[in-house]
C-alpha positions in Angstrom: -25.6 -0.1 0.9 -26.8 -3.3 2.9 -24.2 -5.9 3.6 -27.0 -9.0 1.9 -27.6 -6.0 -1.7 -23.6 -5.8 -1.0 -22.6 -9.2 -1.6 -25.9 -10.6 -4.1 -24.5 -7.2 -6.6 -21.2 -8.7 -6.2 -21.6 -12.0 -6.6 -24.1 -10.6 -10.1 -20.9 -9.4 -10.8 -18.9 -12.0 -11.0 -21.1 -14.3 -12.5 -21.9 -11.4 -15.3 -17.4 -11.9 -15.7 -17.8 -15.5 -15.5 -19.7 -16.0 -18.5 -18.1 -13.0 -20.9 -14.7 -15.1 -20.5 -16.3 -18.3 -21.0 -16.2 -18.4 -24.7 -17.7 -21.0 -27.0 -14.1 -21.6 -28.0 -11.4 -20.7 -26.8 -8.9 -18.2 -29.5 -5.1 -19.9 -29.2 -2.0 -18.6 -31.2 -0.2 -21.3 -34.1 3.1 -19.8 -31.3 1.9 -21.2 -28.4 -1.2 -23.1 -27.6 -3.4 -22.4 -24.0 -2.6 -24.1 -20.6 -5.9 -24.9 -18.9 -4.4 -24.5 -15.9 -3.0 -21.2 -15.4 -4.6 -19.4 -18.5 -1.2 -18.8 -20.7 -2.1 -18.6 -23.8 -6.1 -17.6 -23.6 -5.7 -14.9 -20.6 -2.4 -13.4 -21.2 0.7 -14.0 -22.6 3.7 -16.7 -22.8 6.0 -16.3 -19.6 8.3 -14.5 -20.3 10.2 -14.7 -16.9 9.2 -16.4 -13.7 10.4 -15.2 -10.4 9.4 -17.3 -6.7 8.4 -15.0 -3.1 8.7 -16.4 0.0 5.4 -15.9 2.1 4.7 -15.2 5.6 1.3 -17.1 4.6 -0.7 -20.7 3.3 -4.2 -19.6 1.9 -6.6 -18.9 5.3 -8.9 -21.9 6.1 -11.9 -21.7 2.5 -10.6 -20.0 1.0 -12.4 -20.0 -2.3 -12.2 -19.4 -6.1 -15.4 -17.4 -5.2 -13.5 -15.1 -2.9 -10.3 -14.6 -4.8 -12.7 -13.1 -7.7 -14.4 -10.9 -5.1 -10.8 -9.5 -4.2 -10.6 -9.4 -8.0 -13.2 -6.8 -8.1 -13.0 -4.9 -5.5 -9.8 -4.2 -6.8 -11.1 -3.1 -9.8 -13.3 -1.4 -8.6 -11.4 0.6 -6.1 -8.8 1.5 -8.7 -11.6 2.9 -11.4 -13.9 4.4 -8.9 -14.3 8.3 -7.0 -11.6 9.8 -10.2 -9.0 7.6 -9.6 -7.6 5.3 -12.6 -5.1 3.2 -12.0 -3.1 1.5 -15.2 -4.3 -2.0 -14.4 -7.3 -4.6 -14.8 -7.2 -7.0 -12.7 -8.5 -10.4 -13.2 -8.0 -14.0 -11.6 -8.0 -16.9 -13.8 -7.0 -21.1 -13.4 -9.1 -24.3 -12.9 -9.5 -23.1 -9.4 -9.1 -19.0 -9.8 -5.7 -19.7 -8.5 -4.2 -17.2 -10.4 -3.3 -13.8 -9.8 -3.1 -11.6 -13.4 -2.9 -7.8 -13.6 -2.7 -5.5 -16.8 -1.0 -3.1 -17.5 -3.3 -0.6 -19.6 -1.9 2.5 -20.5 1.7 2.4 -20.0 4.2 3.0 -22.5 6.8 2.0 -21.9 8.3 -1.8 -22.0 7.1 -3.8 -19.0 10.0 -5.0 -16.8 11.1 -6.9 -13.9 11.6 -3.8 -12.5 8.0 -2.4 -13.5 6.2 -5.1 -12.3 7.8 -5.3 -9.2 6.7 -0.9 -8.6 3.2 -2.3 -10.2 2.7 -4.6 -7.3 3.6 -2.2 -4.6 1.1 -0.4 -5.8 -1.7 -2.8 -5.3 0.1 -3.2 -1.9 -1.2 0.3 -1.1 -4.2 0.2 -3.2 -5.0 -3.1 -0.9 -3.6 -1.6 2.8 -6.2 1.8 2.2 -9.5 0.7 0.2 -11.6 0.3 3.1 -13.8 -2.3 1.0 -10.0 -4.6 1.4 -10.5 -4.2 4.7 -14.1 -4.8 5.5 -12.6 -8.3 4.2 -10.3 -8.8 6.7 -7.2 -9.0 5.1 -5.1 -6.7 8.2 -3.0 -4.0 6.5 0.1 -5.6 7.5 0.6 -7.1 4.3 1.6 -6.7 1.5 0.3 -7.7 -2.2 2.0 -11.1 -1.7 0.5 -11.8 1.3 -3.3 -11.0 0.2 -2.9 -13.4 -2.1 -1.4 -16.1 -0.1 -3.8 -15.9 2.1 -6.9 -16.0 -0.3 -5.0 -19.4 -2.2 -3.6 -17.4 -5.4 -0.7 -19.7 -6.4 1.2 -17.3 -8.9 0.8 -13.1 -9.5 1.5 -12.3 -13.3 2.3 -9.1 -14.8 1.7 -8.5 -18.2 1.1 -5.6 -20.7 -1.5 -7.7 -22.6 0.8 -7.8 -25.7 4.0 -9.7 -25.6 5.2 -9.5 -22.2 4.1 -11.7 -18.6 5.8 -12.0 -15.9 5.3 -14.5 -13.5 6.1 -13.9 -9.4 5.2 -18.0 -8.1 4.3 -17.6 -4.8 6.0 -20.0 -1.9 5.5 -20.6 1.8 
């Protein structure tokens, strides 16, 4: 696919995703009010646990919400194409699309912090070996935390989409 076709298709997908994820009325629970800064209560359940993770690099110059959305689109495409299926769906939320949400689907075990970290390790492998991610100029030496930080994400949330959400805040 020619580069300009590829970027036009990616922009169309991003626009369609943005339109679908912006309902006229935000559904909120009587128990928990949605946090519009992070998406908590709207895109993932209330936070269960928080940890901090040091990263080696800060956001690259010019890191934008559009680049973060493009990254999540590419990860979703890489984990669902060519007969590959990973039990995750990735999205960017928050005011500046600076919260990376990884939702686990089809996983029968209760989500724990250890399983959460294991899933992020799997995402590191996906990121390192995905040709389209490499085309973005991201080094294969970076783990998922560093890639997220370089793209301008401030935190990563791993959730089962039902009741558990583990947050990792990225600190330089």
